[in-house]
N, C-alpha and C positions, 0 to 999 in steps of 0.2 A: 214447463209449468211456472207461473210466476211467484208464487207462493213466498219465495224467500225475499221477494224484493221489496224494498221500502216504495210506497205510492208515488212519492214525491221524484223519484227515479224512473220506474216503469211502473204503469199501473197495474192491480191484478186483476185477471180476466173479470171478476165479479164488479170491477168498477169501471170496467170498459162501457161505453153506449152499447144497447142491444143492437145486435145484427147477426142476422141469420150467418150460421157456419157456412163456409165456403169449402168444400172439399177440393183437394189438390184434383187439376184436370189431367195428372199423369200418374201412374203408380210409381214410386220411387223407393228406395231405401236407402239408410245409410251405412257408412263404414268409416272407420278411420283410415286416414290414407297413410299412415306412418307406422302400424302396427308391425310391420316386418319389412324386410328388405328385399322382397321378390319381386317377380315381374307383374304382377298386379299392382302392387304399390306404387312402383314407377310409374305405371298406367296411371294410376289415382293422383298422384303428385301431378304428372304432365297436365292432367285435365283439369287439375285445381288452377295450376299456371294459366292456362288455356282461358277459364271462366275468368279469372282474376283481370287478366289483359283485355278481353272482351268487354266487361261489364264495366272497366276502368275507363276505357275508351268511350264507350256509347255515356256513360253516367257523367263523365267532366267535359262531354263535348260543349265547346263556346264557354266552359271556365277555367280552364286549363290550356295553356298553348299546346298546339299539337305535337310540337318536339317531346313534351314530358309525356305526353298521353301516350303517344307511340312507343316510347321507350318502356312500356310494359309488354313483356313478350307475349304472344300468342302461339306461336312455333317453339316452345322450350328446349333447350339444349339439356346437355348431359350436366353440365356448369348450375344451370337453373336449376334443375330438379336435386341435385346437389344442396345447394342454397337453401332452397324451401323446406327438404327435409331436415336441415340443421335447424332452421328457424322455426319449425313446427314441431321437433323432436323434444322440447323441453318436458322436465316432470310437471311442471306448474302450469302448464296450457293443456288446452284439448283442443282437437279439430275434427270436422267431420266432413263427408264429401256427402251429397246426396246424390245418387246414381238412378239412372232414368236409360232403358234399353242399353245397359251395359256402358254408359255415356255419364262423364261428370257434369251435372247441369249447374251444382253451385256447391257452396262450401262454409263453414262458419268456424272463427277462430277464436277462442274465449281464453285468457290467462288470467292469472292472478301471482301474488306475489312481488315484492317490491324489485326485483332484478328483472321481472317480465312485462311490466307495466308502465305506462308513463305517469308522470309526478303528481297529476290531478288523482291518481287513483289510491286511496286508503288502505291501511292493513287488513280489515276485514272486507274489503270491496274487489270485485273484480274488472276487467275490462274488455269487453266486447271489441276485440283487435280488428276483426275484420268479417264480413259477411257479403259475399258477392254471389249473383245467381246469373246465368247466361241471358242476357238482354231478351232472346227470341224465348225465354221462359219466366219473363216477368208477368207478374199477376196469375199464375198458377199455383198460388200456397206453397211452394218451394221455400223461399226465402222466410216465411213465418215459422214452417216447421223446422227449417235449421234454427232458429233463433230459439225455439222450444228445445231442440235437443240440446244445443249449446248450454241453456241455462240449465238444465235438467242434468247437466256434467258437472257443474260447480261442486266443490265441496259444501257441507252442509251451513260451515261456518260463514259463508258468504252472505251477505245481506244485502248488498248491494252492487249494482253493475253500472259501469260507467263508459260512456263512448263519445266519439267526436267525429263531425262529419263536416264539410264545408257547408257554410250556410246557403249556397247557390245551387247545391246538389237537390235539387227539386225532388228527385225520385226518393233518395236516401230520406230528407226530412219528413216526406208524407208517409214513409213505410214508418219510421220511427215514431211518428205522433199518431199513428194511426194504431199502434201498439201500446200507448200511453206515455 
């Protein structure tokens, strides 16, 4: 829900232009990828890394050099999993993966608190650190559902959420603009 956000950052649902609701084209559910250190959790973190790499490569094609895009792994190593687990494991952050047919199709990472956010994020604000969906699932409603889930996870004291994206990332810009 967007009820905790100022209209100048993300519009509330009631302020958005009327459009028919579009249900996701696939059934999916959410889970936290770092809630435990079991095999399923490793698979979720591996899936999250894979989604990140695939979406990064597609979204930033013709924007970033191939060497930068291809540095994002799509076949994560154990070291990649450990690094991401540490990165996502902070108490002032929350991450969720969207799972379809036992596979991770997207993830969202929201953060709050000075040590976890960039300098443009204020004291009672949060940062949408990352939201990525597998390119073959773009347009299926997974990104919107992930954004909603990430916003719902924020503490009540958070009044604003901020984000940054490359101006040339047309897919990302359209996604954010469509949501206020």
